KETORVEX-952927 format. One line per field, with one value per atom (N, C-alpha, C): x, y, z; residue in one letter; chain; atom name; residue number from 1. Coordinates in nm, 2 decimals, decimal comma. Layout:
<pts>
u <- c(X; ...)
v <- c(Y; ...)
w <- c(Z; ...)
residu <- c(A; ...)
chaine <- c(A; ...)
atome <- c(CA; ...)
num <- c(NUM; ...)
</pts>
This chain:
<pts>
u <- c(-10,03; -10,12; -10,13; -10,25; -10,27; -10,26; -10,19; -10,17; -10,22; -10,31; -10,36; -10,31; -10,24; -10,18; -10,27; -10,29; -10,38; -10,31; -10,37; -10,32; -10,44; -10,41; -10,50; -10,42; -10,48; -10,40; -10,49; -10,45; -10,52; -10,45; -10,53; -10,48; -10,53; -10,43; -10,46; -10,44; -10,54; -10,53; -10,49; -10,37; -10,32; -10,38; -10,42; -10,47; -10,61; -10,69; -10,82; -10,84; -10,74; -10,75; -10,84; -10,85; -10,95; -10,87; -10,94; -10,89; -10,99; -10,94; -11,03; -11,09; -11,22; -11,29; -11,37; -11,38; -11,46; -11,58; -11,70; -11,82; -11,83; -11,76; -11,75; -11,88; -11,91; -12,04; -12,02; -12,12; -12,11; -12,11; -12,05; -12,05; -12,09; -12,14; -12,18; -12,07; -11,94; -11,83; -11,75; -11,80; -11,73; -11,83; -11,89; -11,99; -11,93; -11,80; -11,73; -11,76; -11,83; -11,87; -11,87; -11,88; -11,89; -11,78; -11,75; -11,65; -11,51; -11,43; -11,30; -11,21; -11,09; -11,00; -10,98; -10,95; -10,93; -10,81; -10,82; -10,72; -10,77; -10,69; -10,73; -10,62; -10,63; -10,54; -10,41; -10,30; -10,18; -10,19; -10,16; -10,16; -10,03; -10,03; -9,90; -9,81; -9,69; -9,59; -9,59; -9,65; -9,67; -9,61; -9,54; -9,49; -9,61; -9,59; -9,70; -9,72; -9,61; -9,62; -9,69; -9,65; -9,71; -9,86; -9,89; -10,03; -10,12; -10,06; -10,13; -10,15; -10,05; -10,07; -10,17; -10,17; -10,27; -10,41; -10,43; -10,56; -10,62; -10,53; -10,58; -10,62; -10,55; -10,58; -10,71; -10,73; -10,85; -10,98; -10,96; -11,08; -11,11; -11,01; -11,03; -11,00; -10,92; -10,88; -10,75; -10,70; -10,59; -10,46; -10,35; -10,22; -10,14; -10,11; -10,04; -9,89; -9,82; -9,67; -9,63; -9,50; -9,45; -9,52; -9,55; -9,63; -9,54; -9,60; -9,54; -9,61; -9,53; -9,60; -9,61; -9,73; -9,75; -9,76; -9,78; -9,79; -9,88; -9,92; -10,01; -10,13; -10,23; -10,35; -10,35; -10,35; -10,34; -10,46; -10,53; -10,64; -10,60; -10,64; -10,62; -10,76; -10,77; -10,89; -10,87; -10,96; -10,94; -10,96; -10,94; -10,95; -11,09; -11,19; -11,33; -11,39; -11,38; -11,44; -11,59; -11,63; -11,77; -11,85; -11,79; -11,86; -11,79; -11,87; -11,82; -11,85; -11,90; -11,94; -11,82; -11,71; -11,60; -11,52; -11,48; -11,40; -11,26; -11,21; -11,08; -11,09; -11,21; -11,22; -11,19; -11,06; -11,01; -10,96; -11,00; -10,95; -10,79; -10,75; -10,61; -10,53; -10,59; -10,53; -10,50; -10,42; -10,39; -10,42; -10,46; -10,50; -10,42; -10,33; -10,24; -10,26; -10,30; -10,32; -10,21; -10,13; -10,03; -10,09; -10,07; -10,13; -10,04; -10,08; -10,00; -10,08; -9,99; -10,05; -9,97; -10,04; -9,97; -10,05; -9,98; -10,04; -10,00; -9,94; -9,90; -9,99; -10,06; -10,15; -10,18; -10,21; -10,25; -10,37; -10,44; -10,55; -10,69; -10,79; -10,92; -11,00; -11,06; -11,13; -11,25; -11,27; -11,39; -11,42; -11,54; -11,58; -11,57; -11,59; -11,58; -11,69; -11,69; -11,78; -11,75; -11,63; -11,60; -11,68; -11,71; -11,78; -11,76; -11,84; -11,83; -11,72; -11,65; -11,54; -11,58; -11,53; -11,56; -11,45; -11,42; -11,33; -11,40; -11,35; -11,41; -11,30; -11,33; -11,24; -11,24; -11,13; -11,13; -11,24; -11,27; -11,38; -11,51; -11,54; -11,66; -11,67; -11,55; -11,55; -11,58; -11,52; -11,54; -11,69; -11,75; -11,89; -11,99; -11,93; -12,02; -12,02; -12,07; -12,09; -11,96; -11,86; -11,73; -11,75; -11,66; -11,65; -11,60; -11,63; -11,60; -11,45; -11,42; -11,28; -11,20; -11,26; -11,19; -11,12; -11,17; -11,10; -10,96; -10,95; -10,82; -10,73; -10,79; -10,71; -10,66; -10,74; -10,70; -10,58; -10,59; -10,48; -10,35; -10,35; -10,22; -10,18; -10,27; -10,24; -10,19; -10,24; -10,22; -10,13; -10,11; -10,04; -9,90; -9,80; -9,66; -9,63; -9,69; -9,66; -9,75; -9,83; -9,92; -9,88; -9,79; -9,74; -9,83; -9,92; -10,00; -10,13; -10,23; -10,36; -10,37; -10,43; -10,44; -10,57; -10,63; -10,76; -10,78; -10,88; -10,92; -11,05; -11,06; -11,19; -11,30; -11,41; -11,53; -11,54; -11,43; -11,43; -11,49; -11,50; -11,55; -11,45; -11,33; -11,23; -11,11; -11,06; -10,94; -10,87; -10,75; -10,68; -10,56; -10,54; -10,42; -10,31; -10,20; -10,08; -9,98; -9,95; -9,85; -9,71)
v <- c(-6,22; -6,28; -6,43; -6,48; -6,62; -6,69; -6,80; -6,88; -7,02; -7,06; -7,20; -7,28; -7,39; -7,47; -7,59; -7,61; -7,73; -7,80; -7,91; -7,98; -8,04; -8,07; -8,13; -8,22; -8,34; -8,43; -8,49; -8,48; -8,54; -8,68; -8,78; -8,92; -8,97; -9,01; -9,06; -9,21; -9,27; -9,42; -9,43; -9,45; -9,45; -9,57; -9,68; -9,79; -9,76; -9,67; -9,64; -9,49; -9,41; -9,27; -9,19; -9,22; -9,15; -9,09; -9,00; -8,94; -8,96; -8,96; -8,99; -8,85; -8,84; -8,72; -8,74; -8,63; -8,63; -8,54; -8,59; -8,51; -8,45; -8,34; -8,28; -8,22; -8,26; -8,22; -8,09; -8,00; -7,88; -7,91; -7,83; -7,84; -7,71; -7,71; -7,58; -7,49; -7,54; -7,45; -7,43; -7,49; -7,47; -7,51; -7,41; -7,44; -7,48; -7,48; -7,51; -7,65; -7,68; -7,81; -7,83; -7,95; -7,98; -8,08; -8,10; -8,19; -8,13; -8,21; -8,16; -8,29; -8,27; -8,38; -8,38; -8,50; -8,51; -8,43; -8,39; -8,31; -8,26; -8,18; -8,12; -8,04; -8,02; -7,93; -8,00; -7,92; -7,97; -7,95; -8,05; -8,04; -8,00; -7,94; -7,90; -8,03; -8,01; -8,12; -8,21; -8,18; -8,27; -8,20; -8,27; -8,21; -8,20; -8,11; -8,10; -8,23; -8,30; -8,42; -8,53; -8,54; -8,64; -8,61; -8,48; -8,44; -8,49; -8,47; -8,51; -8,66; -8,74; -8,89; -8,92; -8,86; -8,89; -8,85; -8,73; -8,69; -8,78; -8,82; -8,91; -9,04; -9,10; -9,22; -9,21; -9,10; -9,08; -9,07; -8,99; -8,96; -9,07; -9,15; -9,24; -9,39; -9,41; -9,55; -9,59; -9,50; -9,53; -9,48; -9,55; -9,50; -9,45; -9,32; -9,27; -9,26; -9,26; -9,24; -9,16; -9,13; -9,06; -8,93; -8,85; -8,73; -8,63; -8,56; -8,45; -8,32; -8,22; -8,09; -8,01; -7,96; -7,89; -7,74; -7,69; -7,55; -7,52; -7,40; -7,36; -7,28; -7,29; -7,20; -7,12; -6,99; -6,90; -6,80; -6,80; -6,71; -6,62; -6,50; -6,40; -6,36; -6,35; -6,30; -6,16; -6,07; -5,92; -5,89; -5,77; -5,72; -5,74; -5,72; -5,74; -5,85; -5,98; -6,08; -6,06; -6,10; -6,09; -6,20; -6,31; -6,42; -6,47; -6,50; -6,56; -6,71; -6,76; -6,91; -6,99; -6,96; -7,04; -7,05; -7,16; -7,18; -7,11; -7,09; -7,03; -6,88; -6,83; -6,69; -6,59; -6,59; -6,50; -6,38; -6,26; -6,14; -6,13; -6,08; -6,06; -6,20; -6,30; -6,43; -6,48; -6,58; -6,64; -6,79; -6,85; -6,99; -7,04; -7,13; -7,18; -7,33; -7,37; -7,51; -7,56; -7,66; -7,72; -7,82; -7,81; -7,90; -8,01; -8,14; -8,25; -8,34; -8,42; -8,52; -8,65; -8,76; -8,89; -8,99; -9,09; -9,21; -9,34; -9,32; -9,43; -9,44; -9,55; -9,57; -9,72; -9,75; -9,89; -9,88; -9,99; -9,99; -10,01; -10,01; -10,03; -9,90; -9,85; -9,72; -9,72; -9,61; -9,59; -9,44; -9,41; -9,27; -9,24; -9,11; -9,06; -8,96; -8,90; -8,79; -8,67; -8,66; -8,54; -8,55; -8,67; -8,69; -8,82; -8,85; -8,97; -8,97; -9,08; -9,08; -9,16; -9,11; -9,17; -9,15; -9,26; -9,24; -9,18; -9,08; -9,03; -8,96; -8,94; -8,87; -8,72; -8,65; -8,50; -8,43; -8,48; -8,42; -8,43; -8,55; -8,57; -8,49; -8,48; -8,39; -8,25; -8,20; -8,06; -8,03; -8,13; -8,12; -8,13; -8,17; -8,18; -8,05; -8,06; -7,95; -7,93; -7,85; -7,83; -7,75; -7,77; -7,68; -7,55; -7,44; -7,30; -7,29; -7,24; -7,21; -7,33; -7,45; -7,57; -7,57; -7,49; -7,48; -7,42; -7,32; -7,26; -7,36; -7,44; -7,54; -7,64; -7,68; -7,77; -7,71; -7,58; -7,51; -7,53; -7,51; -7,53; -7,68; -7,77; -7,91; -7,96; -7,91; -7,96; -7,88; -7,75; -7,67; -7,63; -7,67; -7,65; -7,50; -7,42; -7,27; -7,20; -7,27; -7,21; -7,26; -7,20; -7,25; -7,21; -7,11; -7,06; -7,00; -7,01; -6,93; -6,85; -6,73; -6,64; -6,57; -6,55; -6,48; -6,42; -6,33; -6,27; -6,33; -6,38; -6,45; -6,35; -6,39; -6,31; -6,23; -6,22; -6,14; -6,22; -6,35; -6,43; -6,46; -6,41; -6,43; -6,51; -6,60; -6,67; -6,67; -6,62; -6,61; -6,70; -6,77; -6,85; -6,75; -6,77; -6,68; -6,75; -6,70; -6,76; -6,71)
w <- c(26,89; 26,79; 26,82; 26,81; 26,83; 26,69; 26,69; 26,56; 26,58; 26,50; 26,50; 26,38; 26,41; 26,30; 26,27; 26,14; 26,10; 25,98; 25,94; 25,83; 25,75; 25,62; 25,53; 25,44; 25,40; 25,32; 25,21; 25,09; 24,97; 24,95; 24,97; 24,96; 24,82; 24,74; 24,60; 24,59; 24,53; 24,50; 24,35; 24,33; 24,19; 24,11; 24,17; 24,10; 24,04; 24,10; 24,04; 24,00; 24,01; 23,97; 24,06; 24,19; 24,27; 24,39; 24,46; 24,58; 24,69; 24,81; 24,93; 24,97; 24,96; 24,99; 25,12; 25,19; 25,32; 25,30; 25,33; 25,33; 25,47; 25,48; 25,62; 25,66; 25,79; 25,85; 25,93; 25,93; 26,01; 26,16; 26,24; 26,38; 26,44; 26,56; 26,63; 26,64; 26,66; 26,67; 26,54; 26,43; 26,30; 26,19; 26,13; 26,02; 25,89; 25,88; 25,75; 25,71; 25,60; 25,56; 25,41; 25,36; 25,22; 25,19; 25,06; 25,02; 25,04; 25,10; 25,14; 25,15; 25,21; 25,24; 25,39; 25,45; 25,59; 25,64; 25,77; 25,83; 25,96; 26,03; 26,16; 26,22; 26,35; 26,43; 26,47; 26,47; 26,53; 26,68; 26,76; 26,90; 26,96; 27,08; 27,14; 27,16; 27,13; 27,14; 27,03; 26,92; 26,80; 26,68; 26,60; 26,47; 26,37; 26,27; 26,17; 26,10; 26,06; 25,99; 26,08; 26,20; 26,29; 26,32; 26,32; 26,34; 26,22; 26,10; 25,98; 25,98; 26,01; 26,02; 26,12; 26,24; 26,34; 26,30; 26,24; 26,20; 26,09; 26,00; 25,89; 25,95; 26,04; 26,11; 26,18; 26,26; 26,34; 26,25; 26,14; 26,05; 25,95; 25,91; 25,80; 25,83; 25,94; 25,97; 25,89; 25,80; 25,72; 25,79; 25,76; 25,80; 25,68; 25,67; 25,56; 25,58; 25,47; 25,48; 25,35; 25,34; 25,23; 25,19; 25,30; 25,28; 25,20; 25,11; 25,03; 25,06; 25,12; 25,15; 25,02; 25,00; 24,87; 24,89; 25,01; 25,04; 25,16; 25,17; 25,29; 25,25; 25,33; 25,32; 25,44; 25,43; 25,54; 25,55; 25,67; 25,70; 25,81; 25,80; 25,91; 25,96; 26,09; 26,15; 26,18; 26,13; 26,16; 26,31; 26,34; 26,48; 26,53; 26,45; 26,48; 26,39; 26,43; 26,34; 26,31; 26,19; 26,15; 26,22; 26,25; 26,31; 26,44; 26,54; 26,66; 26,67; 26,56; 26,56; 26,57; 26,49; 26,47; 26,60; 26,64; 26,76; 26,75; 26,63; 26,61; 26,57; 26,57; 26,53; 26,64; 26,68; 26,78; 26,71; 26,76; 26,69; 26,68; 26,57; 26,54; 26,55; 26,49; 26,49; 26,35; 26,34; 26,21; 26,21; 26,10; 26,09; 25,97; 25,99; 25,89; 25,87; 25,74; 25,71; 25,62; 25,67; 25,59; 25,50; 25,37; 25,27; 25,23; 25,24; 25,20; 25,09; 25,02; 24,93; 24,96; 24,93; 24,94; 24,86; 24,81; 24,75; 24,82; 24,94; 25,02; 25,15; 25,16; 25,27; 25,29; 25,42; 25,45; 25,55; 25,56; 25,66; 25,59; 25,67; 25,63; 25,64; 25,54; 25,54; 25,63; 25,70; 25,79; 25,78; 25,82; 25,84; 25,98; 26,02; 26,16; 26,18; 26,30; 26,33; 26,25; 26,19; 26,10; 25,97; 25,93; 25,80; 25,74; 25,64; 25,56; 25,46; 25,45; 25,35; 25,23; 25,11; 24,99; 24,89; 24,81; 24,70; 24,58; 24,51; 24,39; 24,31; 24,18; 24,09; 24,13; 24,10; 24,13; 24,05; 23,93; 23,85; 23,92; 23,97; 24,05; 24,17; 24,24; 24,36; 24,33; 24,22; 24,18; 24,14; 24,09; 24,05; 24,17; 24,28; 24,40; 24,48; 24,60; 24,69; 24,77; 24,71; 24,78; 24,90; 25,00; 25,11; 25,06; 25,13; 25,09; 25,06; 24,94; 24,90; 24,87; 24,85; 24,82; 24,69; 24,59; 24,47; 24,49; 24,58; 24,61; 24,68; 24,77; 24,84; 24,73; 24,64; 24,53; 24,45; 24,43; 24,35; 24,42; 24,55; 24,63; 24,62; 24,63; 24,63; 24,49; 24,38; 24,25; 24,16; 24,18; 24,09; 24,16; 24,09; 24,14; 24,16; 24,08; 24,09; 24,19; 24,27; 24,37; 24,50; 24,57; 24,70; 24,82; 24,79; 24,90; 24,86; 24,94; 24,93; 25,05; 25,04; 25,15; 25,15; 25,27; 25,28; 25,42; 25,43; 25,55; 25,59; 25,71; 25,76; 25,75; 25,70; 25,68; 25,56; 25,48; 25,36; 25,24; 25,25; 25,15; 25,04; 25,05; 24,95; 25,00; 24,92; 24,94; 24,81; 24,80; 24,67; 24,67; 24,56; 24,53; 24,50; 24,55; 24,53; 24,45; 24,33; 24,24; 24,27)
residu <- c(M; M; M; N; N; N; V; V; V; T; T; T; L; L; L; C; C; C; N; N; N; M; M; M; C; C; C; M; M; M; I; I; I; E; E; E; D; D; D; A; A; A; T; T; T; N; N; N; G; G; G; R; R; R; V; V; V; L; L; L; V; V; V; Q; Q; Q; H; H; H; R; R; R; L; L; L; P; P; P; K; K; K; P; P; P; T; T; T; N; N; N; P; P; P; W; W; W; C; C; C; G; G; G; L; L; L; T; T; T; F; F; F; P; P; P; G; G; G; G; G; G; H; H; H; V; V; V; E; E; E; Y; Y; Y; G; G; G; E; E; E; S; S; S; I; I; I; T; T; T; A; A; A; S; S; S; T; T; T; I; I; I; R; R; R; E; E; E; I; I; I; R; R; R; E; E; E; E; E; E; T; T; T; G; G; G; L; L; L; T; T; T; V; V; V; S; S; S; N; N; N; L; L; L; R; R; R; M; M; M; C; C; C; G; G; G; V; V; V; V; V; V; E; E; E; W; W; W; E; E; E; V; V; V; P; P; P; E; E; E; K; K; K; P; P; P; Q; Q; Q; S; S; S; T; T; T; V; V; V; W; W; W; Q; Q; Q; D; D; D; N; N; N; I; I; I; P; P; P; K; K; K; S; S; S; K; K; K; Y; Y; Y; I; I; I; V; V; V; F; F; F; M; M; M; F; F; F; R; R; R; T; T; T; N; N; N; M; M; M; F; F; F; T; T; T; G; G; G; E; E; E; L; L; L; K; K; K; S; S; S; S; S; S; A; A; A; E; E; E; G; G; G; Q; Q; Q; M; M; M; E; E; E; W; W; W; M; M; M; T; T; T; L; L; L; D; D; D; D; D; D; M; M; M; R; R; R; R; R; R; G; G; G; S; S; S; L; L; L; A; A; A; P; P; P; H; H; H; M; M; M; E; E; E; Q; Q; Q; Y; Y; Y; L; L; L; S; S; S; V; V; V; L; L; L; L; L; L; E; E; E; D; D; D; D; D; D; V; V; V; P; P; P; Q; Q; Q; A; A; A; Y; Y; Y; G; G; G; I; I; I; S; S; S; G; G; G; S; S; S; G; G; G; K; K; K; L; L; L; E; E; E; A; A; A; I; I; I; H; H; H)
chaine <- c(A; A; A; A; A; A; A; A; A; A; A; A; A; A; A; A; A; A; A; A; A; A; A; A; A; A; A; A; A; A; A; A; A; A; A; A; A; A; A; A; A; A; A; A; A; A; A; A; A; A; A; A; A; A; A; A; A; A; A; A; A; A; A; A; A; A; A; A; A; A; A; A; A; A; A; A; A; A; A; A; A; A; A; A; A; A; A; A; A; A; A; A; A; A; A; A; A; A; A; A; A; A; A; A; A; A; A; A; A; A; A; A; A; A; A; A; A; A; A; A; A; A; A; A; A; A; A; A; A; A; A; A; A; A; A; A; A; A; A; A; A; A; A; A; A; A; A; A; A; A; A; A; A; A; A; A; A; A; A; A; A; A; A; A; A; A; A; A; A; A; A; A; A; A; A; A; A; A; A; A; A; A; A; A; A; A; A; A; A; A; A; A; A; A; A; A; A; A; A; A; A; A; A; A; A; A; A; A; A; A; A; A; A; A; A; A; A; A; A; A; A; A; A; A; A; A; A; A; A; A; A; A; A; A; A; A; A; A; A; A; A; A; A; A; A; A; A; A; A; A; A; A; A; A; A; A; A; A; A; A; A; A; A; A; A; A; A; A; A; A; A; A; A; A; A; A; A; A; A; A; A; A; A; A; A; A; A; A; A; A; A; A; A; A; A; A; A; A; A; A; A; A; A; A; A; A; A; A; A; A; A; A; A; A; A; A; A; A; A; A; A; A; A; A; A; A; A; A; A; A; A; A; A; A; A; A; A; A; A; A; A; A; A; A; A; A; A; A; A; A; A; A; A; A; A; A; A; A; A; A; A; A; A; A; A; A; A; A; A; A; A; A; A; A; A; A; A; A; A; A; A; A; A; A; A; A; A; A; A; A; A; A; A; A; A; A; A; A; A; A; A; A; A; A; A; A; A; A; A; A; A; A; A; A; A; A; A; A; A; A; A; A; A; A; A; A; A; A; A; A; A; A; A; A; A; A; A; A; A; A; A; A; A; A; A; A; A; A; A; A; A; A; A; A; A; A; A; A; A; A; A; A; A; A; A; A; A; A; A; A; A; A; A; A; A; A; A; A; A; A; A; A; A; A; A; A)
atome <- c(N; CA; C; N; CA; C; N; CA; C; N; CA; C; N; CA; C; N; CA; C; N; CA; C; N; CA; C; N; CA; C; N; CA; C; N; CA; C; N; CA; C; N; CA; C; N; CA; C; N; CA; C; N; CA; C; N; CA; C; N; CA; C; N; CA; C; N; CA; C; N; CA; C; N; CA; C; N; CA; C; N; CA; C; N; CA; C; N; CA; C; N; CA; C; N; CA; C; N; CA; C; N; CA; C; N; CA; C; N; CA; C; N; CA; C; N; CA; C; N; CA; C; N; CA; C; N; CA; C; N; CA; C; N; CA; C; N; CA; C; N; CA; C; N; CA; C; N; CA; C; N; CA; C; N; CA; C; N; CA; C; N; CA; C; N; CA; C; N; CA; C; N; CA; C; N; CA; C; N; CA; C; N; CA; C; N; CA; C; N; CA; C; N; CA; C; N; CA; C; N; CA; C; N; CA; C; N; CA; C; N; CA; C; N; CA; C; N; CA; C; N; CA; C; N; CA; C; N; CA; C; N; CA; C; N; CA; C; N; CA; C; N; CA; C; N; CA; C; N; CA; C; N; CA; C; N; CA; C; N; CA; C; N; CA; C; N; CA; C; N; CA; C; N; CA; C; N; CA; C; N; CA; C; N; CA; C; N; CA; C; N; CA; C; N; CA; C; N; CA; C; N; CA; C; N; CA; C; N; CA; C; N; CA; C; N; CA; C; N; CA; C; N; CA; C; N; CA; C; N; CA; C; N; CA; C; N; CA; C; N; CA; C; N; CA; C; N; CA; C; N; CA; C; N; CA; C; N; CA; C; N; CA; C; N; CA; C; N; CA; C; N; CA; C; N; CA; C; N; CA; C; N; CA; C; N; CA; C; N; CA; C; N; CA; C; N; CA; C; N; CA; C; N; CA; C; N; CA; C; N; CA; C; N; CA; C; N; CA; C; N; CA; C; N; CA; C; N; CA; C; N; CA; C; N; CA; C; N; CA; C; N; CA; C; N; CA; C; N; CA; C; N; CA; C; N; CA; C; N; CA; C; N; CA; C; N; CA; C; N; CA; C; N; CA; C; N; CA; C; N; CA; C; N; CA; C; N; CA; C; N; CA; C; N; CA; C; N; CA; C; N; CA; C; N; CA; C; N; CA; C; N; CA; C; N; CA; C; N; CA; C; N; CA; C; N; CA; C; N; CA; C; N; CA; C; N; CA; C; N; CA; C; N; CA; C; N; CA; C; N; CA; C; N; CA; C; N; CA; C; N; CA; C; N; CA; C)
num <- c(1; 1; 1; 2; 2; 2; 3; 3; 3; 4; 4; 4; 5; 5; 5; 6; 6; 6; 7; 7; 7; 8; 8; 8; 9; 9; 9; 10; 10; 10; 11; 11; 11; 12; 12; 12; 13; 13; 13; 14; 14; 14; 15; 15; 15; 16; 16; 16; 17; 17; 17; 18; 18; 18; 19; 19; 19; 20; 20; 20; 21; 21; 21; 22; 22; 22; 23; 23; 23; 24; 24; 24; 25; 25; 25; 26; 26; 26; 27; 27; 27; 28; 28; 28; 29; 29; 29; 30; 30; 30; 31; 31; 31; 32; 32; 32; 33; 33; 33; 34; 34; 34; 35; 35; 35; 36; 36; 36; 37; 37; 37; 38; 38; 38; 39; 39; 39; 40; 40; 40; 41; 41; 41; 42; 42; 42; 43; 43; 43; 44; 44; 44; 45; 45; 45; 46; 46; 46; 47; 47; 47; 48; 48; 48; 49; 49; 49; 50; 50; 50; 51; 51; 51; 52; 52; 52; 53; 53; 53; 54; 54; 54; 55; 55; 55; 56; 56; 56; 57; 57; 57; 58; 58; 58; 59; 59; 59; 60; 60; 60; 61; 61; 61; 62; 62; 62; 63; 63; 63; 64; 64; 64; 65; 65; 65; 66; 66; 66; 67; 67; 67; 68; 68; 68; 69; 69; 69; 70; 70; 70; 71; 71; 71; 72; 72; 72; 73; 73; 73; 74; 74; 74; 75; 75; 75; 76; 76; 76; 77; 77; 77; 78; 78; 78; 79; 79; 79; 80; 80; 80; 81; 81; 81; 82; 82; 82; 83; 83; 83; 84; 84; 84; 85; 85; 85; 86; 86; 86; 87; 87; 87; 88; 88; 88; 89; 89; 89; 90; 90; 90; 91; 91; 91; 92; 92; 92; 93; 93; 93; 94; 94; 94; 95; 95; 95; 96; 96; 96; 97; 97; 97; 98; 98; 98; 99; 99; 99; 100; 100; 100; 101; 101; 101; 102; 102; 102; 103; 103; 103; 104; 104; 104; 105; 105; 105; 106; 106; 106; 107; 107; 107; 108; 108; 108; 109; 109; 109; 110; 110; 110; 111; 111; 111; 112; 112; 112; 113; 113; 113; 114; 114; 114; 115; 115; 115; 116; 116; 116; 117; 117; 117; 118; 118; 118; 119; 119; 119; 120; 120; 120; 121; 121; 121; 122; 122; 122; 123; 123; 123; 124; 124; 124; 125; 125; 125; 126; 126; 126; 127; 127; 127; 128; 128; 128; 129; 129; 129; 130; 130; 130; 131; 131; 131; 132; 132; 132; 133; 133; 133; 134; 134; 134; 135; 135; 135; 136; 136; 136; 137; 137; 137; 138; 138; 138; 139; 139; 139; 140; 140; 140; 141; 141; 141; 142; 142; 142; 143; 143; 143; 144; 144; 144; 145; 145; 145; 146; 146; 146; 147; 147; 147; 148; 148; 148; 149; 149; 149; 150; 150; 150; 151; 151; 151; 152; 152; 152; 153; 153; 153; 154; 154; 154; 155; 155; 155; 156; 156; 156; 157; 157; 157; 158; 158; 158; 159; 159; 159; 160; 160; 160; 161; 161; 161; 162; 162; 162)
</pts>
């Protein structure tokens, strides 16, 4: 079984009650787009926490610290994937996203090729065009009794697990 490890981080600005949101753009190898949080892949030889700090710096220009892991989002790709568009859509594979939160950051905000960055309230984010299944990702990030969300790629379902 092939396993792809990823990360995502919700950065909170306690002074203005906003979170850093990424307007993720679709790519030829990954059509997943919409409002989300920054994050990316864990590279070989890199810890999950170090990969999160690196991805945040690359995508936002910010350096984060004091990361709190909130849970995981797990996708499984069936033996015969419905889509061959996704770069990670390898039959019989697993895609695990480690979800983090922090309110500790320094640096100057910038956008990247992944998408434009913007500070907004969670309510404004939820009223916007969320990336697919982002509500379940938010459940893992925000609800202490939801440590995981799980889904099968192509099923259209991602369920929060209590």
